[in-house]
Structures are given as structure tokens and as C-alpha cells.
N, C-alpha and C positions, 0 to 999 in steps of 0.2 A: 401845401401851406400857401396862404399868398403873400405877392410881394409885399405889400403896405405892412404886416404881421411880422414878416420877415426883418423890413426897416424897424419898425416899433421894439423889437426884442435886439435889435444891433444897437439901436439910440441907448437902450436903457442899460445895457454893458458897457457901453462905451462910459455912459452920467456916472454910473457905478466905479467904475476904472479912474476916471479925472476928479471924482468926488474924494477916494480913497490915497490916489497917489500924490503926494506931496511933489510938485512942480519946482524943479528948482533954477527956473529963471534963464531967459535968453542969453545966449553965448556968441562972440562970433564961432566958433564951431560947430555950436547950433543951424547958424542962420546957414551956414554953407552949405551942410549937409544937407538939408531942410530943401533948401534953392534947386541943387543938383538933382537929389531925389524925385523931387517935383516935374524938374523940367524931363528927366530921362522916363518917369512914369506918366508924363502927360504924353509923351513924343508915341511911346507904345501904345499906349492905352489909343490915341488918336489914329492910332494906324492898324489897328485889330480892328478897332470898331467900326473904320471905312469900310477895311476888306473884306467882314463878316456882314456887313449890308450890301457888299456888292455882288457877293455870293447867294445872298438871301433873296436879292431882286433876280439873280439872273436862274435860281430856281424858280422862283415863281412866275414868273415869264414863260418857264419852258411848261410848268404846270397847267398854266392857263391855255396855251397852245394846243397844249395834249386835250385839256377838255371841249376846245372850240372843233379839233378834229372829231372827235366821239360824237358829239352833237351834232355834227353834218352826216357823220356814218348813220346814225338812228335817222334823220330824217330822208336820208337816201335810201334806208331801207325800206320805205315805205312804198318804193316801188317793186318790191319782192312782194311775195305771197305773204298773208295773213301768217302763216306758221315761221317761215323766215323771219320775218317780221322779230317774232319772239323770242326766235334764237336769237337775233344779233345781240336785241337789249337784255337779253340773259347772258349776253357773255359781255356786252358793256357792263351791266352792272359786276359782276362776278371780275371784271378787273379792275373795278372802281374799289372793291370791297377788300381786294388781296394787296390795296397799295395804303387803306384804312386799318387792316388789322395790325401791321406793323408799324411800328415807327418810321418815319420819312429816314430816318438815317441807316435804316434798315431796308430801304428801296430797292433793293436788290433779289430782297428773298425768295417774293411770290410772283410779282409784278410781271417779270419777263417770261415766266414761263404761262403765265393764265396772258399775252400780249402773244407771244408766239402761238400759242392752242388756238386765239382766235385766227389769226393769220390763217392758220392752217385750214381752220372749218371756211374761210371764204372762199380759200383757193380750191378747195375741192368741192363748191358750193356749184352745182349744176344749174345754169343758167341759158336762159333762152336767148337768139339775135338782140332784142330789145332791151333784157337783162344787163347784155355782158360787158358794156362800157360803164354800166353802173359799178359790175360788182370792179371793175380796173381800177376805177374812182379809188374805192373803198379799198384795193391794196394797195395804191399808191401813199393813200394816208395813213396807211398800218406799217407802213415801211417809215412812213417821216416818222410815226409815233414812235418805233422804235431807237432811231438817230434821239429821237426826246429824250428816252428811258437813258439811255447812254450817259447824255452831258448831264441829264438830272442823276443819276448814280455815282457820275466825278464828282460834281459838285460837295454830295452830301455826307461822300468822303473826305472831303478836305475841310479836315477839322484842325483846328487849333492846337501846333505842337505843346507836347508835356512841358520844354523849356521855358514855350511863350507863356505859358501859364506862371511857372516857375520865377519868373523874371518878372514879372508885374506883381505878383504878390510880397515877394520879398521888396520890392520899392514901396508898396503900399506899407509895408510893416516899418520900414523904415520911417516913415513919415507921420504915421500911427506914432512909434516911440516917441520922435519928435515933440509933437505936438502934446501929448500926455507928459513928458516928464520934461521939458524944458518951456513951451509955452503956457502953458497950464500954471495960473498963480493959484489956484485954490481958491477965487472967489466965484460966484454965483455966475457972473458972465462970461467969464473965463473958461468954466466947467460946461455953460451950455453952449457958448461956442465953438470949444474945442470938439466936443458931442456932437453937434450940427455937422462937423464937416469931415471929421469920421465916417458918419453915416452915407455922407454923400459921395465919398468915395467910395466906400462899400456901396453902395447903390450902382455906379456904374460898375463895376466888377458884376455885381449883378445881371446888368444888362447884357454887358459882351457875353455872360454864360447862356443868357436866355438864347443869344444871337449868335451862339453857336453851337448851341443845341439845338437851332431851328422851332424855336417854342417863343420868341419874340412877336404879339401880337398875331397869334395864329387862328383866332376868331376870325380876323378879317381876310388874311392872306388863303386858310386852309379852311378854314370850316364853313365859312360864310359862302364863296363860292362853290365849294364841292356840293354842298346842300342845294342848292339854286339848280346844280347841272343836275342831281336825282330827282329835282321837281319836274324842268324841261324836259329829260329822258322818261318822264309818268312813273316815277320811281318815288319811294318813300326814302326819305332822307337819314342816313345809315348813321350810328355813330357809335365807336368802344365804347364802353360802361369807365373805361379810365382816364378819361378826357373829363369828367365831371367827377372822379372820386378823386384825383388828383387836385384838381380846383384849374384847372387848362383853361377850362370853359364853364361857365355858370349857366347852371339848367334856365334861367331865364330868359336865355338864348333861343330855347325851343319853342317860347310861345307862336313865332312863326308859323308853325304847321299843327297840321291837325294833329298828324298822324305821327309817326316818325320810327326806325328800328335800332335797338339797340343790344351791341352784341356782346355775351357776359364769356369769359372766359374764366373756367374752372383749373386751369391749370398754371406754373407761373410760366411768364413772358419767355421765351416767343412759342410758347408751344399750345398751338391751335386746338389740340383733342378735345372734346366735350363741348367744341366752342357753341352756344345756344342764341338765338336771334330770336327777341321780343319785340311785337308788335303794341306801342305805345300810344295810346290818345293822351295827348297833351294841352290839346285846346277843342273845347264843346264847341267852340261859336261858328 
């Protein structure tokens, strides 16, 4: 369900509540309650959003740093034989796919294993004197990638605590109650204004939820750079079907490429058994 549809449903619910619930009018106690609860809610919400934005920025920076190193490894691989080039490209592809198949919060499920396999492959690679320096450079980059992965895993696991959500929801509930039962005078303007205020507060909670689940504007900071990376690696962009089915990514986003790969998962997440990858022509021009 898109954020716009969610907000429309929330607005209608609050509109119905404020229309049928008869407001009692403002009182000194109601003023004090909504003032204190609004202040506490604003402080906690502002801190939480800032903290989640900071976490998201750190993850984004580390992932883009990893992308740059993988691309550099790909270019360095051209100094090896054609067979080795293809094997390295396959290892990079496998590593990226392992990160995409799972949700970002499950970054540590398969990706560290694939990176370790990649490192062991390069370490065992037989290289002549001319290729030895290139091999060592690639190993250094993979060592750095291992460090990056550990940082990413730490940050994605750093989710908001249950009690933080409870405090925000309680404060929001008090504000909703005060607006509907005390500040609502049941005339048209009051009903609309109170409904809009409640919907706006709910929107802020939705934004915080998406930030905490790492789904905030993911098209810009996950799928766009990843798809471009696949293209630079001479590979077809890869997407799980779930990102389209859930509405997290619109299909018009695919018009940038002629062909893409879409993975279908017959088993419930996180079971990857029976996964099928379909090559889809999306732009015939």
C-alpha cells in the first residue's frame, strides 16, 4: 500500500471520528495536557528521526564505498586472463545478488559468506609476476570490504527499541484524544483542521517507521546506484519481485534499461529454495 493511500485512509478515519464525536471544548487541563504531550512527542520524534537519518547516511556511505571497490576490482580483473575475468565478474555478481535477495536488515545472512568465498578464490588464484601486484591490490580491497560489511551489519541491526515506539505512540494517542475530544467543536472547519493535524502527526510516524526499516526513499539510495553498478559491470540489473509487489519500487523505474533480471521466490521469506531468475525485456528501443 502506497504512503498516499495510507494517509488517505487515516484522514478518512479521523474525519469520521471528529464528525461523530462531540467535542467538549477547551479547558485549562486540556491545554496543559496537549502542551506537555506535544512538547515531549516533538522532542522524542525529532531525536529519533535525526538518529535514524544519521544511521541511514552511514549505511548508504558504506554501501557506496563497497560498490566503488567492487567496480575497481572488476577493472583490475581485466589484467588477468579472459577466464579469470569472467570468474571474478561472476563472484561480484553472486555477492551483489546475495545482498539483494535478503532484506537489508538481514544483510549478514548470506553476504559475508559470499565475500569470504570471493576472498579465498583470489587468494588461491595462481598469478605470474606481472599479475601478482594486481592480485594483492584486489585482496586489500576485499579486506576493506569485509570491514565495510561488519559496519553495515552493525548499523542495520541498530533498530529503535520497543519502548521508544511505545513512548511515541502513547504521546501521539494523547494528542489525538485531546484534539478530538477537547479542541473539536464539531463545525466543518474544526472537523477538517483536527483531522488534518492528526493525519500530519501520523505521517511523521510513518516516515520514522520507513527510516527505521531502511525503506525511506530506497529507490534513490539503493536501487538506482545498484542498478547502475550492474550496468557498469556489464551485467543485467537484478531485482526481487517483492519490491514491485509491495509497491516499494514502481515499474516505471525499469524503463531505464532494455533488459533486467527479476528473481521469483516460491517459498516464504527468508527461504530461497526454488528461486527462479527471469530475464525480462522492458524497453525494446
